[in-house]
N, C-alpha and C positions, 0 to 999 in steps of 0.2 A: 568420327573426327575431332579434334580437339580446337578452339576458338584460339584463335591467335592475340594474343594477348596486347601486344603495342601495335598492330595497325600500320598503316602505311600512308599517317597526314605527314605533314611536310618537317615536323619535328623529327622524326623516327627517322628519315629518308635523308636526313642531315647527320644523320650520324652514320650510317650504312654507307652514303655515298663516301666517306673519309676511307674507308677499307682498302685498302690493298694488299698484294701479294705480302711484301714485304712487312706489314705489321700485322698482319690477319693469320698467313699460312710457312712459317718461316720454315716449321717443323716439316713441311712437305717438299718443299723447293730443294733440298740436294737430293730428295729421291725421283726428280723429273728430269727426261731427256725427252729432244728435240722429237723425236718421233713417235712419241705419246698421242693416244687420245683421251681427252677426259670430261666428262660430266660433271657439273657443277649443279647441286640439289641446291634448292633456295636459294637462287643468286641474286637475288632481290635486285638491286637499280644496276648491278652488273663488273662493281670496279674493279675485284676480286677478279672474277672473268676474265676483264679484259688484259689484264696483268698476265694471268694464267695462260692468258693466248700465244704471247707472247716468247712461249717458253716451250710451247709443244705444238705437236704438229696440227691439231684440231681441239678445238673445242665447243660444247654444248652447253647452254646455260636453262633450265627450267625453276619457273615459280608457279604455284598457283594463283598469283594475283596478275590480272589482266592489265591494270592499272601501271604496275612496276614494269611487268617485261615491254610494254611499250616505250615507258623511260628508260629502259635500256638499250634497246631497239632505235630509238633517237640519238641517245650518246655512242653505241656502236654498232654500226649498220654493217657492217660486217662480219659482225659476230653471228653464230647459232642462236637466237634466243628463243623458249619457246614457252606458252603458256602448258604449264600440267603438275601431274601427281606424279609425286616417285613409284606408288605399287602400282600405275597404271600402267609403267614406262617397262618397253621389250627393247633387247640391244646389248652390246657389249662395248665398253671402253675401259681404256688400261688403268685409268685410277677413275675414281666415283669418291669427288670432295662436295664437302657439306660444313659450313662453317656459320657456325649459330643459331644452328637447326634441330638440332635433337633435343632444345630444350623445350622445345615449341610442339611436342608429341606426343600425342596420346601412346604412342605406340613405339618408342625411342627403339628399343630391339628390333621390335619386326624392320622397322627400317635401317638397321643397319644388315638384318638379313638380305634384307630386298637389295641392298647398296652392294653387297657381297654376290648377289648372283647378276651384275650389270656389272662388275670390275674386278678386275684383278689385286689392284691394290685400293683399299677405302683408308680414306683422311676427314677425320671430322676433329672439329675445336670447339669449345662449349664453355662458358664462364659458369659461376658457381656464386650465387648472388649472395650466398651468408659468407663467403671468402671475402666479399668485396671488404676491404680497411681504406678509413681513412681518420685524419687527424689534423686538426683538434677535433674531439669529441663534437657527436651533434645530437640533442636527442629527436632533434625535427628527423635529419637522417637514418637515424633509426626505426624512427616512426612509417619513415619513405618505405624503408626497406621490409617491415611488416605489412605494410598496405598489398607492395609487390606481391611480398610472397603468399598472403592471402587471395587474391584474384589468381594470380598463378597456378593457386592449388583449387581454385573454383573452376578453371578452366580445364584440369587434367591435366596437367602439363608439370615439369620439374624443373626450376627454378636451379637448383642444386648440382646440375648437368655433368659441371666438368668434373666433379668427384666420382663420376658414377661411370663416365666411359668404359675403363680396362673392364670393369665386370659386366657392363652391358655387351660390349665385344665377346667377353667370353659367352656370356648366354646365346647369343646371336651365333654361335659357332665357331668363331675363329679361333685359331690355336698358334698362329704368330702375332703378337698384338703387342708394342711398343708406347708405351705413353709417358708424354712427356709434359710437361708445361711450359707457360709465358704470362707474359700480361702485361696489362698497358694501364702506365701510369700518366699524372695527370698530379702535376709540380711546378709549373711557371704560373705565374698569371695570365699566359694567353690562355695557355694549357684549362686550368681549373675555369677560367672565363666559359670557352665552349662546352666542356664539361657537363658543366652546371647549367649553363644556360640549354643544353638539349633537355636536360632531364626535367630542368624546371619547367620548358613548355611542354613536353611530354607530361607534366603531370595537371596542365590542365587543355592542353590541344592533342588528345592521341586516342585509341582506343581504349589504353589502359585507362585512363582520367574518367572514361563514360563507364566501366566496367566496374571500377573502383564503388562508382556512384549507385550505378544500378544495381551492383551485388549488395549494397547496402555496407563496405567496409569505411568508408567515407563520403562526408558531405562534398559538393561543389567548393563550399567554406575550407574545409578540412585541407581538399587538392590546391587551393589557389594558396593556403597557408605555406602547404610543402614548398609549390613554388617558391616561393618567399624566403622561406629557410634555405632551398638550393643556391639561391641568388645570394642571400648572405656571408655564406659560407664558402663562396668563390673568390669573398676580399681577404677571407683569412692570409695574412703574410705567409704563414709558414704551413698552409695547408698542402696537402698532400691526398693522393688519390688513389688507391691500387687497385685496378682488376684485373684479379690471377681468373686463369682461362686452363683448363685441361684438353689433353688433345692427342689423339692415338691415329696409330701408322695403323691398319688389318691387314694380314693378307692368310692366304691359305685355311677359308672356311673349311671345318666339317662336313664328308658327305650328310646329308638326313639321313637319320635311321631308318633298316631297313632300304637303304637306297645301293 
């Protein structure tokens, strides 16, 4: 089992709670119908799940974290949320959706294969940390990315997931796959302050911060310096930070060999 790099501290959930169907799965929305059922895998605090629930007949959100499911249930008491693991799940939904999940798994191909066994349409969106772009340049942010990539590799995860989604879907047995991309952009003073504040806090108050120190990729002082660098970069008048994401809609998995 892969160790979850980010954890569920406030600095992480602050980011997750900002996600909506509009800003995080626009590629999926044209495929939804009011009569559909949908499974949201790795639903986190449930903000995307709640939005999707207004567009389809029924939604179920699952996440392995008991604490984050408790938050989702408290925030959206009419939605079905369950603590659970994708690989232990049975049933069938019209759509199985996962947002920023595959990048954290040791077996993303197996996860896509399992998602295909549970749903007729599989939708997944993941970022690629090596595609992240910012200007003006910042050696501190470059150092942050190096540390982040080292930690995720140590955890058996793939932080470049966005570029591999099409390949992974084919390896999982899907023959009808559409790959698109979209991005989050932070280029106003308010957006930069929010995004940089999230990552500054994650550098000192998250599982990522602790793992970086525990694994020997940085010291606590190093992580504090990275946090300060994020906050300093947020004040750049011309600062632009872009987070590209790959996304797939996959249908019609091939039957297993010999099946």
